Z-matrix of the N, CA and C atoms (Angstrom, degrees):
N
C 1 1.460
C 2 1.525 1 109.95
N 3 1.326 2 116.69 1 135.44
C 4 1.456 3 120.48 2 -176.99
C 5 1.525 4 110.06 3 -75.66
N 6 1.322 5 114.83 4 134.79
C 7 1.464 6 121.45 5 179.91
C 8 1.532 7 109.96 6 -72.28
N 9 1.346 8 116.05 7 137.29
C 10 1.460 9 119.40 8 174.37
C 11 1.527 10 107.99 9 -75.23
N 12 1.317 11 115.62 10 134.80
C 13 1.466 12 119.34 11 -176.45
C 14 1.525 13 111.20 12 -76.75
N 15 1.320 14 114.60 13 145.04
C 16 1.458 15 121.70 14 175.14
C 17 1.529 16 108.11 15 -81.77
N 18 1.334 17 117.72 16 121.19
C 19 1.463 18 119.81 17 176.61
C 20 1.523 19 109.58 18 -81.18
N 21 1.324 20 115.62 19 130.82
C 22 1.458 21 121.45 20 177.92
C 23 1.527 22 107.76 21 -127.12
N 24 1.321 23 116.36 22 120.83
C 25 1.463 24 121.07 23 -177.74
C 26 1.527 25 111.52 24 -69.58
N 27 1.320 26 116.19 25 -37.03
C 28 1.455 27 120.72 26 -178.80
C 29 1.530 28 111.17 27 -76.20
N 30 1.332 29 116.49 28 153.38
C 31 1.466 30 120.68 29 174.17
C 32 1.524 31 108.57 30 -76.03
N 33 1.323 32 116.22 31 143.71
C 34 1.470 33 121.03 32 178.78
C 35 1.523 34 108.40 33 -107.00
N 36 1.329 35 116.28 34 129.54
C 37 1.464 36 121.17 35 179.92
C 38 1.528 37 108.84 36 -105.22
N 39 1.342 38 115.64 37 120.98
C 40 1.468 39 121.83 38 179.79
C 41 1.525 40 109.47 39 -123.11
N 42 1.325 41 115.55 40 170.61
C 43 1.467 42 119.68 41 -175.46
C 44 1.529 43 114.15 42 -81.23
N 45 1.331 44 116.86 43 -44.25
C 46 1.461 45 118.51 44 -170.26
C 47 1.512 46 114.72 45 -132.84
N 48 1.340 47 115.35 46 168.42
C 49 1.474 48 120.23 47 -177.16
C 50 1.524 49 111.93 48 -66.27
N 51 1.352 50 117.25 49 -30.22
C 52 1.463 51 118.51 50 179.35
C 53 1.531 52 111.04 51 -73.10
N 54 1.342 53 116.64 52 -28.80
C 55 1.467 54 120.03 53 172.71
C 56 1.523 55 108.92 54 -63.06
N 57 1.332 56 116.05 55 -43.91
C 58 1.468 57 121.40 56 -178.96
C 59 1.526 58 110.72 57 -64.07
N 60 1.331 59 117.28 58 -44.27
C 61 1.467 60 121.72 59 179.37
C 62 1.531 61 110.25 60 -60.00
N 63 1.342 62 115.84 61 -44.92
C 64 1.468 63 121.64 62 -179.97
C 65 1.527 64 110.32 63 -62.13
N 66 1.339 65 116.12 64 -49.94
C 67 1.456 66 122.02 65 -177.08
C 68 1.526 67 112.09 66 -62.96
N 69 1.329 68 116.49 67 -38.51
C 70 1.468 69 121.88 68 -176.87
C 71 1.520 70 112.95 69 -61.31
N 72 1.339 71 116.73 70 -19.77
C 73 1.461 72 120.25 71 -179.30
C 74 1.531 73 112.88 72 -74.46
N 75 1.348 74 116.48 73 -23.22
C 76 1.467 75 117.92 74 -176.07
C 77 1.529 76 114.16 75 -136.69
N 78 1.347 77 117.23 76 1.90
C 79 1.464 78 120.84 77 177.26
C 80 1.523 79 108.86 78 -128.07
N 81 1.322 80 116.05 79 133.95
C 82 1.459 81 122.54 80 176.89
C 83 1.527 82 107.35 81 -103.51
N 84 1.332 83 116.61 82 99.98
C 85 1.462 84 121.23 83 -176.73
C 86 1.519 85 109.47 84 -162.90
N 87 1.331 86 115.56 85 165.21
C 88 1.472 87 119.86 86 167.53
C 89 1.517 88 106.07 87 -73.32
N 90 1.328 89 116.94 88 127.56
C 91 1.472 90 120.67 89 179.82
C 92 1.523 91 108.59 90 -119.63
N 93 1.314 92 116.37 91 121.21
C 94 1.465 93 122.81 92 -178.91
C 95 1.523 94 108.70 93 -105.29
N 96 1.325 95 116.43 94 131.99
C 97 1.468 96 121.96 95 -178.78
C 98 1.532 97 109.48 96 -104.32
N 99 1.335 98 117.21 97 128.78
C 100 1.480 99 120.44 98 179.06
C 101 1.522 100 112.30 99 -85.01
N 102 1.356 101 117.04 100 -14.42
C 103 1.471 102 121.11 101 -171.22
C 104 1.527 103 110.28 102 53.89
N 105 1.319 104 113.80 103 51.40
C 106 1.467 105 120.31 104 177.97
C 107 1.515 106 112.14 105 61.82
N 108 1.333 107 116.00 106 -129.40
C 109 1.462 108 121.28 107 -175.52
C 110 1.528 109 112.93 108 -76.92
N 111 1.347 110 117.69 109 1.25
C 112 1.467 111 119.96 110 174.79
C 113 1.528 112 111.12 111 -63.33
N 114 1.333 113 116.95 112 -15.21
C 115 1.461 114 121.17 113 177.56
C 116 1.526 115 110.60 114 -59.72
N 117 1.334 116 116.96 115 -23.90
C 118 1.470 117 120.92 116 178.28
C 119 1.529 118 111.49 117 -75.61
N 120 1.349 119 116.82 118 -19.77
C 121 1.464 120 120.36 119 -171.72
C 122 1.521 121 114.64 120 -118.03
N 123 1.317 122 117.64 121 -7.76
C 124 1.463 123 120.03 122 -171.49
C 125 1.533 124 111.64 123 -109.33
N 126 1.348 125 117.53 124 97.92
C 127 1.468 126 120.14 125 -178.60
C 128 1.528 127 112.79 126 -66.55
N 129 1.328 128 117.02 127 -26.94
C 130 1.465 129 122.50 128 178.78
C 131 1.533 130 110.19 129 -61.28
N 132 1.332 131 115.92 130 -49.28
C 133 1.469 132 120.97 131 179.54
C 134 1.523 133 110.38 132 -65.63
N 135 1.320 134 116.70 133 -41.54
C 136 1.472 135 121.00 134 179.66
C 137 1.526 136 110.65 135 -60.58
N 138 1.330 137 116.80 136 -41.70
C 139 1.466 138 121.68 137 179.94
C 140 1.530 139 110.89 138 -64.92
N 141 1.330 140 115.77 139 -40.34
C 142 1.459 141 121.42 140 178.21
C 143 1.538 142 110.60 141 -63.01
N 144 1.317 143 116.39 142 -44.51
C 145 1.470 144 121.77 143 179.33
C 146 1.527 145 110.32 144 -62.03
N 147 1.334 146 116.77 145 -44.69
C 148 1.474 147 120.20 146 179.64
C 149 1.538 148 111.25 147 -62.24
N 150 1.338 149 115.35 148 -39.91
C 151 1.464 150 119.47 149 179.43
C 152 1.529 151 110.89 150 -60.91
N 153 1.313 152 117.08 151 -50.88
C 154 1.463 153 120.07 152 -177.53
C 155 1.527 154 112.17 153 -69.06
N 156 1.336 155 117.01 154 -30.85
C 157 1.474 156 120.06 155 177.12
C 158 1.525 157 110.12 156 -62.13
N 159 1.340 158 116.15 157 -39.76
C 160 1.467 159 120.49 158 -179.98
C 161 1.534 160 111.77 159 -77.15
N 162 1.340 161 116.38 160 -32.01
C 163 1.473 162 120.17 161 -176.04
C 164 1.533 163 111.47 162 -72.44
N 165 1.310 164 117.83 163 -68.85
C 166 1.467 165 121.91 164 -178.27
C 167 1.524 166 113.02 165 -124.91
N 168 1.333 167 115.90 166 -7.55
C 169 1.458 168 120.01 167 -175.75
C 170 1.516 169 111.42 168 103.44
N 171 1.319 170 115.82 169 161.63
C 172 1.468 171 121.28 170 176.64
C 173 1.523 172 109.61 171 -123.94
N 174 1.312 173 115.03 172 150.82
C 175 1.461 174 121.91 173 172.91
C 176 1.526 175 106.41 174 -110.11
N 177 1.314 176 117.11 175 120.82
C 178 1.468 177 119.84 176 177.10
C 179 1.524 178 107.58 177 -90.38
N 180 1.327 179 115.99 178 121.32
C 181 1.469 180 121.62 179 -179.76
C 182 1.529 181 107.89 180 -130.22
N 183 1.319 182 115.72 181 87.52
C 184 1.466 183 120.31 182 -179.98
C 185 1.529 184 109.62 183 -108.40
N 186 1.329 185 115.51 184 168.99
C 187 1.466 186 120.12 185 178.09
C 188 1.531 187 109.83 186 -62.42
N 189 1.332 188 116.25 187 159.96
C 190 1.464 189 120.73 188 -175.65
C 191 1.529 190 112.56 189 -89.40
N 192 1.342 191 117.18 190 18.39
C 193 1.475 192 119.50 191 177.89
C 194 1.529 193 110.33 192 -98.62
N 195 1.339 194 116.89 193 -178.86
C 196 1.463 195 120.71 194 -175.54
C 197 1.528 196 111.76 195 -65.30
N 198 1.341 197 117.26 196 -35.70
C 199 1.468 198 120.09 197 177.84
C 200 1.524 199 109.99 198 -63.69
N 201 1.336 200 116.49 199 -42.96
C 202 1.453 201 121.23 200 178.47
C 203 1.517 202 112.33 201 -60.90
N 204 1.334 203 115.96 202 -40.33
C 205 1.462 204 120.34 203 178.72
C 206 1.522 205 111.19 204 -67.22
N 207 1.333 206 116.38 205 -37.09
C 208 1.462 207 120.58 206 178.67
C 209 1.531 208 110.54 207 -65.67
N 210 1.335 209 116.40 208 -43.39
C 211 1.471 210 121.39 209 178.78
C 212 1.532 211 109.83 210 -64.69
N 213 1.326 212 117.00 211 -40.36
C 214 1.472 213 121.53 212 176.98
C 215 1.534 214 109.79 213 -57.82
N 216 1.328 215 115.91 214 -45.28
C 217 1.465 216 120.88 215 178.98
C 218 1.515 217 112.03 216 -61.50
N 219 1.337 218 116.59 217 -39.88
C 220 1.458 219 121.04 218 179.23
C 221 1.529 220 111.03 219 -65.17
N 222 1.329 221 115.99 220 -43.14
C 223 1.475 222 119.85 221 179.28
C 224 1.526 223 109.70 222 -59.52
N 225 1.327 224 116.60 223 -45.03
C 226 1.468 225 120.01 224 179.66
C 227 1.526 226 110.90 225 -60.60
N 228 1.322 227 116.25 226 -37.91
C 229 1.471 228 119.90 227 -175.81
C 230 1.526 229 113.11 228 -71.38
N 231 1.343 230 117.95 229 -22.52
C 232 1.467 231 119.48 230 -178.52
C 233 1.531 232 112.28 231 -94.55
N 234 1.345 233 116.37 232 2.21
C 235 1.468 234 120.38 233 178.40
C 236 1.529 235 108.39 234 -110.66
N 237 1.344 236 118.09 235 91.63
C 238 1.465 237 120.37 236 -177.80
C 239 1.528 238 113.26 237 -69.07
N 240 1.336 239 116.03 238 -32.69
C 241 1.462 240 119.20 239 175.43
C 242 1.521 241 108.25 240 -146.35
N 243 1.323 242 114.59 241 156.72
C 244 1.457 243 119.63 242 -173.65
C 245 1.512 244 109.02 243 124.88
N 246 1.299 245 116.00 244 174.53
C 247 1.465 246 121.39 245 -174.98
C 248 1.527 247 110.02 246 -102.88
N 249 1.329 248 115.49 247 128.67
C 250 1.468 249 121.01 248 177.39
C 251 1.524 250 109.08 249 -118.90
N 252 1.335 251 115.42 250 128.65
C 253 1.461 252 121.96 251 173.75
C 254 1.521 253 107.29 252 -111.82
N 255 1.315 254 116.79 253 140.51
C 256 1.459 255 120.44 254 -179.72
C 257 1.524 256 110.75 255 -109.34
N 258 1.336 257 115.52 256 118.41
C 259 1.468 258 121.04 257 174.23
C 260 1.525 259 106.60 258 -111.10
N 261 1.306 260 116.76 259 129.85
C 262 1.462 261 120.55 260 -175.87
C 263 1.528 262 111.08 261 -111.99
N 264 1.330 263 115.50 262 121.15
C 265 1.468 264 119.83 263 174.36
C 266 1.524 265 107.51 264 -67.73
N 267 1.328 266 118.03 265 136.85
C 268 1.471 267 119.39 266 -179.19
C 269 1.528 268 111.70 267 -65.32
N 270 1.324 269 115.42 268 150.19
C 271 1.471 270 120.44 269 177.64
C 272 1.520 271 108.51 270 -78.97
N 273 1.319 272 115.85 271 102.58
C 274 1.459 273 121.00 272 179.10
C 275 1.528 274 107.43 273 -125.04
N 276 1.307 275 116.11 274 127.45
C 277 1.462 276 119.29 275 179.57
C 278 1.523 277 109.49 276 -83.97
N 279 1.315 278 114.31 277 133.84
C 280 1.461 279 119.82 278 -177.93
C 281 1.512 280 110.08 279 166.00
N 282 1.351 281 115.24 280 -171.92
C 283 1.467 282 121.69 281 -175.76
C 284 1.522 283 109.33 282 -134.06
N 285 1.339 284 116.39 283 136.96
C 286 1.459 285 120.88 284 175.45
C 287 1.530 286 110.20 285 -64.95
N 288 1.330 287 116.98 286 145.15
C 289 1.471 288 121.22 287 -177.02
C 290 1.522 289 112.75 288 -59.81
N 291 1.328 290 117.28 289 -37.25
C 292 1.467 291 119.62 290 -174.68
C 293 1.529 292 112.65 291 -77.72
N 294 1.341 293 117.38 292 -11.58
C 295 1.467 294 121.01 293 -176.03
C 296 1.522 295 111.46 294 -96.96
N 297 1.319 296 114.67 295 143.87
C 298 1.471 297 119.89 296 179.78
C 299 1.525 298 111.39 297 -79.24
N 300 1.344 299 115.86 298 -30.08
C 301 1.463 300 119.70 299 -176.78
C 302 1.523 301 111.67 300 -126.77
N 303 1.338 302 114.63 301 163.54
C 304 1.460 303 120.71 302 174.34
C 305 1.526 304 108.78 303 -69.14
N 306 1.312 305 117.17 304 156.45
C 307 1.462 306 120.85 305 174.45
C 308 1.531 307 108.14 306 -69.14
N 309 1.325 308 116.83 307 170.47
C 310 1.475 309 120.30 308 -176.03
C 311 1.528 310 112.27 309 -58.73
N 312 1.350 311 117.17 310 -32.23
C 313 1.470 312 119.87 311 179.40
C 314 1.527 313 112.23 312 -100.90
N 315 1.337 314 116.10 313 0.62
C 316 1.460 315 120.82 314 176.12
C 317 1.514 316 115.50 315 72.66
N 318 1.358 317 116.76 316 17.31
C 319 1.472 318 120.19 317 -177.62
C 320 1.526 319 111.14 318 -104.49
N 321 1.328 320 115.11 319 150.21
C 322 1.457 321 120.21 320 173.53
C 323 1.524 322 108.99 321 -69.81
N 324 1.326 323 115.47 322 143.60
C 325 1.457 324 119.36 323 173.70
C 326 1.519 325 109.92 324 -91.75
N 327 1.317 326 116.16 325 -175.25
C 328 1.465 327 121.38 326 178.80
C 329 1.529 328 110.15 327 -55.99
N 330 1.343 329 116.85 328 -42.18
C 331 1.466 330 120.41 329 -175.90
C 332 1.523 331 113.67 330 -63.24
N 333 1.335 332 117.51 331 -24.11
C 334 1.457 333 120.56 332 -177.60
C 335 1.518 334 114.14 333 -101.25
N 336 1.329 335 116.49 334 0.66
C 337 1.465 336 120.84 335 -175.98
C 338 1.528 337 110.96 336 -89.16
N 339 1.321 338 115.65 337 139.45
C 340 1.461 339 122.61 338 -178.96
C 341 1.535 340 110.71 339 -55.18
N 342 1.350 341 117.78 340 133.90
C 343 1.462 342 121.34 341 -179.18
C 344 1.525 343 114.27 342 -52.14
N 345 1.330 344 117.21 343 -38.74
C 346 1.471 345 120.49 344 -179.73
C 347 1.517 346 111.20 345 -59.43
N 348 1.331 347 116.48 346 -40.13
C 349 1.470 348 120.97 347 -179.77
C 350 1.528 349 111.18 348 -70.39
N 351 1.333 350 115.89 349 -37.01
C 352 1.471 351 119.95 350 177.84
C 353 1.531 352 109.66 351 -65.77
N 354 1.333 353 116.87 352 -44.60
C 355 1.468 354 120.84 353 179.66
C 356 1.529 355 110.49 354 -61.21
N 357 1.328 356 116.67 355 -41.93
C 358 1.466 357 120.44 356 177.42
C 359 1.523 358 110.78 357 -60.12
N 360 1.346 359 116.09 358 -42.72
C 361 1.468 360 120.91 359 -179.60
C 362 1.524 361 110.92 360 -63.56
N 363 1.341 362 116.31 361 -40.98
C 364 1.474 363 120.38 362 178.96
C 365 1.528 364 110.23 363 -65.91
N 366 1.319 365 116.97 364 -43.52
C 367 1.468 366 120.33 365 -179.90
C 368 1.529 367 111.06 366 -64.86
N 369 1.313 368 117.16 367 -38.15
C 370 1.469 369 121.02 368 179.28
C 371 1.529 370 111.47 369 -65.18
N 372 1.341 371 116.52 370 -25.13
C 373 1.469 372 119.33 371 -179.66
C 374 1.525 373 111.20 372 -69.25
N 375 1.339 374 116.83 373 -15.55
C 376 1.457 375 121.75 374 178.22
C 377 1.516 376 114.32 375 84.32
N 378 1.328 377 117.20 376 18.23
C 379 1.470 378 119.45 377 -170.18
C 380 1.520 379 116.09 378 -109.62
N 381 1.307 380 119.23 379 16.18
C 382 1.470 381 118.02 380 -175.20
C 383 1.529 382 113.80 381 -121.65
N 384 1.319 383 117.21 382 16.35
C 385 1.461 384 119.70 383 -173.60
C 386 1.526 385 113.80 384 -86.05
N 387 1.335 386 117.98 385 -12.00
C 388 1.463 387 119.86 386 -175.59
C 389 1.528 388 111.64 387 -87.11
N 390 1.346 389 117.25 388 149.58
C 391 1.468 390 119.90 389 -178.32
C 392 1.528 391 112.63 390 -73.16
N 393 1.310 392 114.81 391 164.31
C 394 1.467 393 122.19 392 178.12
C 395 1.526 394 108.85 393 -75.08
N 396 1.342 395 116.02 394 111.60
C 397 1.469 396 119.98 395 -179.03
C 398 1.523 397 111.58 396 -114.62
N 399 1.335 398 116.64 397 16.52
C 400 1.463 399 119.03 398 -179.58
C 401 1.522 400 111.09 399 -67.57
N 402 1.339 401 116.96 400 154.66
C 403 1.463 402 119.09 401 178.63
C 404 1.522 403 111.00 402 -59.64
N 405 1.334 404 115.62 403 133.84
C 406 1.457 405 120.39 404 179.96
C 407 1.525 406 109.53 405 -89.81
N 408 1.312 407 116.41 406 141.66
C 409 1.463 408 120.39 407 179.12
C 410 1.516 409 111.03 408 129.74
N 411 1.324 410 114.33 409 -174.85
C 412 1.462 411 120.93 410 -177.22
C 413 1.529 412 110.38 411 -66.18
N 414 1.331 413 115.73 412 141.80
C 415 1.466 414 120.35 413 -178.72
C 416 1.528 415 111.08 414 -82.83
N 417 1.318 416 115.66 415 152.34
C 418 1.461 417 122.69 416 175.25
C 419 1.530 418 107.01 417 -76.24
N 420 1.331 419 117.73 418 139.74
C 421 1.462 420 121.29 419 -179.09
C 422 1.527 421 110.54 420 -114.74
N 423 1.319 422 115.26 421 166.31
C 424 1.459 423 120.25 422 176.27
C 425 1.524 424 110.42 423 -61.58
N 426 1.335 425 116.96 424 -33.43
C 427 1.464 426 120.73 425 178.17
C 428 1.528 427 110.90 426 -62.79
N 429 1.328 428 116.90 427 -35.88
C 430 1.469 429 120.41 428 176.19
C 431 1.525 430 110.33 429 -60.68
N 432 1.317 431 116.26 430 -44.74
C 433 1.469 432 120.49 431 -179.10
C 434 1.529 433 110.73 432 -64.53
N 435 1.323 434 116.28 433 -38.70
C 436 1.477 435 120.53 434 178.13
C 437 1.531 436 109.50 435 -66.00
N 438 1.342 437 116.69 436 -47.63
C 439 1.466 438 121.28 437 -179.51
C 440 1.529 439 112.53 438 -59.11
N 441 1.347 440 116.02 439 -32.25
C 442 1.464 441 120.68 440 -177.16
C 443 1.527 442 113.01 441 -94.95
N 444 1.340 443 116.19 442 7.82
C 445 1.458 444 120.02 443 177.70
C 446 1.515 445 114.26 444 71.99
N 447 1.324 446 116.69 445 16.76
C 448 1.463 447 120.90 446 179.28
C 449 1.527 448 109.91 447 -88.56
N 450 1.318 449 115.51 448 -13.72
C 451 1.469 450 121.84 449 174.78
C 452 1.525 451 108.76 450 -137.92
N 453 1.318 452 115.79 451 135.08
C 454 1.459 453 120.77 452 172.32
C 455 1.512 454 117.38 453 81.90
N 456 1.320 455 118.85 454 2.84
C 457 1.467 456 121.27 455 179.55
C 458 1.520 457 111.99 456 -109.30
N 459 1.326 458 116.51 457 172.17
C 460 1.468 459 120.44 458 -176.92
C 461 1.531 460 112.45 459 -66.94
N 462 1.337 461 116.99 460 -29.16
C 463 1.476 462 120.88 461 -179.80
C 464 1.545 463 112.06 462 -105.21
N 465 1.327 464 116.01 463 14.28
C 466 1.475 465 120.17 464 -173.22
C 467 1.520 466 113.50 465 -56.21
N 468 1.318 467 116.38 466 -47.05
C 469 1.469 468 120.21 467 -176.19
C 470 1.538 469 110.85 468 -59.62
N 471 1.348 470 115.89 469 -45.26
C 472 1.466 471 120.54 470 -179.70
C 473 1.533 472 111.10 471 -64.93
N 474 1.338 473 115.36 472 -42.41
C 475 1.468 474 119.64 473 179.50
C 476 1.536 475 110.63 474 -64.47
N 477 1.316 476 115.05 475 -42.62
C 478 1.467 477 119.93 476 -179.81
C 479 1.530 478 110.04 477 -60.70
N 480 1.333 479 115.84 478 -45.34
C 481 1.464 480 120.06 479 179.75
C 482 1.526 481 111.03 480 -62.69
N 483 1.323 482 116.05 481 -39.65
C 484 1.468 483 120.35 482 -177.60
C 485 1.526 484 111.57 483 -64.95
N 486 1.330 485 116.23 484 -46.89
C 487 1.468 486 119.21 485 -177.76
C 488 1.526 487 111.19 486 -68.80
N 489 1.330 488 117.48 487 -37.56
C 490 1.470 489 120.92 488 178.79
C 491 1.529 490 110.47 489 -68.54
N 492 1.326 491 115.53 490 -41.66
C 493 1.466 492 120.70 491 179.09
C 494 1.527 493 110.90 492 -61.88
N 495 1.314 494 116.27 493 -39.74
C 496 1.470 495 122.00 494 179.59
C 497 1.525 496 111.04 495 -59.55
N 498 1.337 497 116.30 496 -30.93
C 499 1.467 498 122.06 497 -177.91
C 500 1.533 499 112.51 498 -98.29
N 501 1.355 500 115.94 499 7.70
C 502 1.468 501 122.20 500 -178.58
C 503 1.534 502 112.11 501 58.39
N 504 1.335 503 114.77 502 39.79
C 505 1.465 504 121.84 503 178.63
C 506 1.530 505 108.58 504 -107.42
N 507 1.337 506 118.25 505 159.78
C 508 1.468 507 120.34 506 177.50
C 509 1.526 508 110.09 507 -57.76
N 510 1.326 509 116.76 508 135.16
C 511 1.466 510 120.69 509 -175.68
C 512 1.523 511 113.38 510 -99.79
N 513 1.320 512 117.14 511 -20.22
C 514 1.463 513 120.06 512 -176.37
C 515 1.515 514 111.22 513 -92.54
N 516 1.317 515 116.85 514 59.25
C 517 1.467 516 120.20 515 -176.42
C 518 1.522 517 110.33 516 -130.71
N 519 1.329 518 115.73 517 162.25
C 520 1.465 519 121.76 518 178.62
C 521 1.525 520 110.11 519 -70.02
N 522 1.332 521 116.00 520 166.76
C 523 1.469 522 120.43 521 178.18
C 524 1.524 523 110.74 522 -60.32
N 525 1.322 524 116.55 523 -40.70
C 526 1.473 525 120.92 524 -178.92
C 527 1.528 526 110.33 525 -62.98
N 528 1.338 527 115.45 526 -43.72
C 529 1.465 528 119.93 527 178.71
C 530 1.528 529 110.06 528 -66.63
N 531 1.340 530 116.90 529 -38.56
C 532 1.470 531 121.43 530 178.78
C 533 1.527 532 110.73 531 -60.62
N 534 1.328 533 116.37 532 -41.12
C 535 1.468 534 120.88 533 179.40
C 536 1.528 535 110.50 534 -61.42
N 537 1.339 536 115.96 535 -43.71
C 538 1.458 537 120.48 536 179.63
C 539 1.533 538 110.67 537 -63.98
N 540 1.328 539 115.68 538 -41.45
C 541 1.466 540 120.41 539 179.52
C 542 1.534 541 110.80 540 -64.37
N 543 1.324 542 116.41 541 -45.89
C 544 1.466 543 120.30 542 -179.62
C 545 1.524 544 111.49 543 -59.98
N 546 1.331 545 116.03 544 -42.22
C 547 1.467 546 120.00 545 179.98
C 548 1.528 547 112.64 546 -68.26
N 549 1.329 548 116.91 547 -18.65
C 550 1.473 549 119.31 548 179.55
C 551 1.527 550 111.76 549 -79.39
N 552 1.352 551 117.09 550 -16.04
C 553 1.472 552 119.03 551 -178.01
C 554 1.531 553 114.28 552 -123.61
N 555 1.329 554 117.16 553 -15.31
C 556 1.470 555 120.27 554 -175.78
C 557 1.519 556 112.32 555 -135.45
N 558 1.322 557 116.08 556 145.98
C 559 1.465 558 120.42 557 164.70
C 560 1.524 559 106.19 558 -91.35
N 561 1.333 560 116.72 559 171.63
C 562 1.469 561 119.57 560 -173.56
C 563 1.534 562 113.27 561 -60.24
N 564 1.327 563 118.05 562 -37.81
C 565 1.468 564 118.97 563 -178.38
C 566 1.536 565 111.41 564 -64.79
N 567 1.343 566 117.00 565 -38.93
C 568 1.460 567 120.92 566 176.72
C 569 1.517 568 111.77 567 -66.62
N 570 1.344 569 115.52 568 -38.35
C 571 1.467 570 121.06 569 177.00
C 572 1.528 571 110.34 570 -62.50
N 573 1.340 572 116.61 571 -44.22
C 574 1.468 573 121.57 572 -179.66
C 575 1.532 574 110.68 573 -57.83
N 576 1.331 575 115.55 574 -45.94
C 577 1.474 576 120.39 575 -179.10
C 578 1.530 577 110.40 576 -62.84
N 579 1.332 578 116.33 577 -40.51
C 580 1.457 579 120.48 578 -178.71
C 581 1.532 580 110.87 579 -66.54
N 582 1.335 581 116.50 580 -43.36
C 583 1.463 582 121.28 581 178.89
C 584 1.531 583 110.44 582 -61.35
N 585 1.322 584 115.66 583 -43.47
C 586 1.480 585 119.75 584 179.34
C 587 1.527 586 111.76 585 -62.86
N 588 1.332 587 116.44 586 -36.06
C 589 1.465 588 120.81 587 -179.71
C 590 1.529 589 111.95 588 -73.43
N 591 1.349 590 115.71 589 -39.54
C 592 1.469 591 119.18 590 -174.90
C 593 1.526 592 113.64 591 -83.46
N 594 1.329 593 116.53 592 -33.92
C 595 1.480 594 118.94 593 -172.84
C 596 1.525 595 111.35 594 -122.25
């Protein structure tokens, strides 16, 4: 039987893509990946984190090892204002199935932790009590952005900045990040109307 997903209004920040893949199976939320220590070098990701921290808040869910704690500290330092919730993966010794060797500290990461334990950690952070207020309706797709010249065209960057600016969203972000941001505030019909008005 398929597990019903836990809806989380806040964005969840994790370290790696496999954490995101694992979480996506049982949590319905915006999930931002830091790509480990790339959080120190990637202004695009930092801007996205700051935006969601101010909007509904972020949940930091990093591994329970020293690297995870360091990344958690970095995330906190780049959010000058906004709401931060801390979810802690339990310290469990073991090895992820896809890995040939144990991690340096021998602990399971978020990707290898049982969903029930992750859900408990998220609930303990205090961040799941608010109702689902996302726009209802069909989601905007990458193909929509391509069709409207917001991705892949000669004027794409300018168009992307214009539509994001109109919605008071961060403008200095990648197309992929822009798509996620747009879907957090608009359903496809609202997006269509906005595109027709602006372009």
